[in-house]
C-alpha positions, 0 to 999 in steps of 0.5 A, spaced: 499 500 500 502 506 498 504 511 503 498 516 504 503 521 506 505 521 499 498 523 497 499 530 501 506 531 498 503 531 491 498 536 492 498 543 489 497 549 494 490 550 491 488 543 492 491 543 499 488 549 501 481 547 499 482 540 503 484 544 509 478 549 508 473 543 507 476 539 513 476 545 518 469 546 516 466 539 517 470 539 524 468 545 526 461 544 524 461 537 528 464 541 534 458 545 535 453 539 534 457 535 539 457 541 544 450 540 545 451 533 547 456 534 552 451 539 555 445 535 555 445 533 563 447 540 565 441 543 560 436 538 563 438 541 570 438 548 568 431 547 565 428 542 570 426 537 565 428 530 564 434 528 559 429 525 554 426 532 553 433 535 552 435 530 547 429 532 542 434 538 541 439 533 537 432 530 534 431 537 531 438 538 529 438 531 525 431 532 522 433 539 519 439 537 516 436 534 509 433 541 508 440 544 509 443 539 504 438 541 499 438 549 500 446 549 500 447 544 495 442 548 490 446 554 492 453 551 491 451 548 484 449 556 482 453 560 486 459 555 486 462 551 492 467 556 495 462 562 496 456 557 499 461 554 503 463 561 506 455 562 507 454 556 510 460 557 516 457 563 518 450 561 518 451 555 523 456 559 527 450 564 528 445 559 530 450 556 535 451 563 538 443 564 538 443 557 542 447 560 548 442 566 549 436 561 549 431 564 554 427 558 554 427 550 552 423 552 546 427 557 544 433 552 544 429 547 540 428 552 535 435 554 535 438 547 534 433 546 528 436 552 525 443 550 526 441 543 523 439 547 517 446 550 516 449 543 519 446 539 513 449 544 508 456 543 510 458 536 508 455 536 501 458 542 499 465 541 502 465 534 499 464 536 492 469 542 493 474 537 496 473 531 491 473 536 485 479 539 486 483 533 489 487 527 485 483 521 484 489 516 485 488 517 493 481 519 494 480 513 499 485 516 503 483 523 503 476 520 504 477 517 510 481 524 513 475 528 510 470 524 514 474 524 520 473 531 521 467 530 524 470 526 529 476 531 530 470 536 532 468 531 537 475 530 539 475 538 540 468 538 543 471 533 548 477 537 550 474 543 551 468 540 555 474 537 559 478 543 560 473 548 561 466 546 563 469 544 570 471 551 571 465 554 569 461 552 576 462 559 579 455 561 581 450 566 578 444 566 573 449 565 567 449 557 566 456 554 564 453 550 558 451 557 555 459 559 555 460 552 551 455 555 546 459 562 545 465 558 544 462 554 539 461 561 535 469 561 533 468 557 527 466 564 523 473 565 523 474 560 518 471 564 513 477 569 512 481 563 511 476 560 505 476 567 502 483 569 502 486 562 500 481 557 497 480 557 490 473 555 486 472 548 484 475 547 477 470 542 475 465 547 477 468 553 473 469 549 467 462 547 467 460 554 468 464 555 462 461 550 458 454 552 460 455 559 457 457 556 450 451 551 450 446 550 456 446 543 459 439 540 460 439 539 467 435 534 470 429 531 467 423 528 469 425 522 466 432 522 470 429 522 476 424 516 475 430 512 472 435 514 478 430 514 484 431 507 486 438 508 486 437 514 490 432 511 495 437 505 496 443 510 498 438 514 503 437 507 506 444 506 506 446 512 509 440 511 514 444 505 517 450 509 517 447 515 521 444 510 526 451 506 527 455 513 528 449 517 532 447 510 535 454 509 539 456 517 540 450 521 541 448 518 548 455 515 550 457 521 554 451 521 558 452 513 559 459 515 562 456 520 567 450 517 569 451 509 568 459 509 569 459 515 574 465 519 571 466 526 572 466 531 567 473 531 566 473 523 565 467 524 561 471 528 556 477 524 556 474 518 555 470 521 549 477 524 546 480 517 546 474 514 542 475 520 537 483 518 537 480 511 535 475 514 530 481 518 527 485 512 526 479 508 523 477 512 518 484 514 515 486 506 515 479 504 512 479 509 507 486 508 505 484 500 505 478 502 500 483 503 495 486 496 495 480 492 497 474 496 494 469 501 498 464 496 499 469 490 502 472 496 507 465 498 509 463 491 511 470 489 514 469 495 519 462 494 520 463 487 523 469 489 526 465 493 531 461 487 534 466 484 538 468 490 541 461 491 545 463 487 551 469 492 552 466 498 550 459 498 554 460 492 559 466 494 563 467 499 569 474 501 570 476 507 566 482 505 562 478 499 560 472 503 558 477 508 554 480 502 550 473 499 548 471 506 546 478 507 542 476 500 538 469 501 537 470 508 534 476 505 530 471 500 527 465 505 526 468 511 523 473 506 519 466 504 515 465 512 515 471 513 512 469 510 506 463 514 505 465 521 502 469 518 496 463 512 495 457 517 495 461 522 491 463 517 486 456 515 485 453 522 485 451 525 478 456 530 476 451 535 475 448 535 482 454 533 486 454 538 491 446 536 492 446 529 491 451 526 496 449 531 501 441 530 501 442 522 501 446 523 507 442 528 510 435 524 509 439 518 512 440 523 518 432 524 518 430 517 518 434 516 524 433 522 527 429 519 533 434 514 535 437 518 540 430 519 543 428 512 542 434 510 546 433 514 552 426 512 552 427 505 552 433 505 557 428 509 562 422 505 561 425 498 561 432 499 564 431 504 569 435 509 565 441 505 564 443 505 557 448 499 557 443 494 553 440 499 549 447 502 546 450 494 545 443 492 541 444 498 537 451 497 535 450 489 534 443 490 530 446 496 525 452 493 524 449 487 521 444 491 517 449 495 514 454 489 512 448 486 508 446 493 505 453 494 503 454 487 500 448 489 495 450 496 493 454 498 487 461 501 487 464 506 482 471 506 485 476 511 481 471 515 477 474 521 474 471 528 477 476 533 475 472 534 468 467 539 467 460 538 470 456 538 464 461 532 461 460 527 466 454 522 464 454 519 471 446 520 471 446 514 465 451 510 468 448 509 475 444 503 474 448 499 470 
């Protein structure tokens, strides 16, 4: 297997800046998302409600992400990836800041829903800009690295929570969790980097030139009918993927605190160790997918999560829990590391900023109630203990994901660098 570092060394300044911007955008977007998850218990205490009520905020964020993918994806097809990415970063930063000043729980739910719209647009736009700019030969490696921007956001959130939150209990009316959301507004600074360093996608620029000479026909009703089955299958596949990640991550900090008795510091640090495992897994299996194929890499990583369950959810010593978290997320995010390349290779070129993002976020929509269901099942059947619920989620979803991936198609190595109007992906998706 080639040295992945060589792929980075071959990048031009334009390619490198584009990838850095997309990686940081996804990382900071995820950081803002996970800050809420780390603060669920504190928010519930502040508003005097049960945890399950606050977890509804996660549902609203996930449920609104498809709308964001559609809106920002359409803007990216029309205005370009670069300008849309800047607008997207500003948007999710503003709504994160608004969450800090929510006077009521209802207002907080509204800001989390608006944040979900902004969050839903980032992945599709950023991935399109990255893969239309990067060399195709090492797409698997960069896919794994790009997707783990999400894990990097989780890691940053865990570090900030562990190092900052315990020192915010200074009394007064201002709740410490509100300060965490103010910190979450920092991604706005990324806009200055994108504006000064990042160039537009060469494929989009070339496509605009071709459109000026001879306008393309766009998506016809026939196209939609022809490729709807493939799109629906990818949505269901992404439902399994999002259930895999959110089903193992979102309530895990709550599980550590409520069911394993960890304090704020250890809750953050164990999550950080898990994030390191996720980073390693995403890059490893993303790179491996160039050699054994996208589908085989996904199946292998998915099934690897099952034997990690006892160490991850049933041990009580902090060191063993951290090791279990590392191995579990190595497997889960290993499967996820293949997703950016896989979805973008399967997408019609004319709507590459929209198709993968909408499929991804519709999967999030279909799985958006999972956290609420997990919390309520644990509350009603296990006295609030999440151990059994988390374990069953990982085992069931891992098997489903492996089976669905085995039935899927693959287009590893597709050339995405040509003008958007030239690529006849729409006619090839179902072949």
